[in-house]
N, C-alpha and C positions, 0 to 999 in steps of 0.2 A: 563330214562324219554326222550321222543322225544323233540327235540329242536324246537323252533318257526320256524326255517328255514326249518324243515321236512314239517311242516304244510302248508308252502306257495308252496310246490311243488304238492300239490294236486290239484291245479287249482281252478277255481271258483265253487261255489256250484252248483248242477244240478238245472235245472229250476223247478219251482213248477208249475204244471200243473192241470187243472181240467180234470177229467176222467169220461166218461159216456159210458154206454153200450146201444145200440140201439137194437130193436127187430131183433131177428136173430143172436144176440151175436156179432155184429159189434162194434167196439171200436172207440170212438171218444175222441180226445185230444183238449184242449183249453188252449191257454196261459193266464198268469195273468198280466204279466209286458211286457214292450217292449223287455227286454232282454229275458224273457221266450219265447215271440213270435218269436224273432229272431232264438233262438236255436231251437225251434219246427219247424219253416218254413224250416230252412237251413241246420240243422243237423239231426234232427230226421225223418223228412218226406223223404219217399222213392218216387221213381220216379212214381210209380203207385198209390200211395195213392191219394185221394182227398183232396184240400187245399181250404179253404173258409175265406172270410172276408167281412164284411158288406161294401156297397159302399158308399164312400164319407164322412165318418166319422171314428173316432177312434174306435177301438174295438179289440176283441181278435182274433187271428189268430186260426183257428180251422181246424183240420185235421181228415179225416175218414181213418183209417188205413185199407189198402186193402191187405190181405194176397196174396202171390204168388200163381197164378193160379185161384184167385176168382175174381168175378166182382159183386159189389153191383147193386141192382136193382134201378130203378128211385126213388121209395119211400124212400129207404135207403139213398140215396144221398141228398133228399129233406130234410129228417129228420136232417142230419148233418148240412145242410145249416140252418135250424131253430135254432140249438144250436148257430151258429155265430150270428145270429139275436138276441137271447137271451142276448148274451155277448157284447151288445153295448147299447148306450144311448136311442135307440129307441125300447127298451124291451116292452113297452106298446102299441106300434103301431099295427095296424090291419095286416099290410103287411110290409115287409121290403125287399129291393133288396139287394141280397147277390152275390158277385162274387164267382165263383168256377172254379178250374182248376185243372189239375194232377200236382203232386209235381215236375215233371220234368219241368214244365213251370214257376216256382217260383224262382226268383234269386234276388241278392242284387247289387245294383249299387255301384261302387266304391265311398267311402266317404259319403254314405247315412247315415243317423241317425239309431241308433239301432232301431229294429222293422219295419224299412222301407224295403219294398220288391218291385221288379218290376214283374208283371204278364202278361203272354202271353196266348193266345187261351183261353180266359175267356169264361164261360157261365154264364148267370145272372138268378137267381132263385128268384121268388117272393114268400117269405114264411111267415108264421105267426111265430113270435119268440116263441120257445118252447123248453123246456129240455125232454128228454125221460121220460116216466111215471116212477114215484118213484124216480126221481131224484131232489135234491134242493141244 
């Protein structure tokens, strides 16, 4: 029987993420908690993935997974931004401003609280909050 010491070596549990599929088969991941957001943004997100967060308020970090050698069209990027808008307190708004950037431009300042990141080279998308069709 394994000892409790063995279980402590497994590390923290993996993040619990929302996962959606956009038209064209694109995968979108969204964090549920500050810890999940931090792991998603800093450990899971690759340099060429798109990263999103609603501007000026708490919300999930959202990542559009971009496979190597592929590039999403503008409608796919905006659909992923709409998922970020859905995962914030302005879900019922007509339009929400969402920051987007590539994963390589997301970092964490030393000593910053969990789930807090710094973003460079942002693009702002004005989108209607929405999940992909068939998702809830």
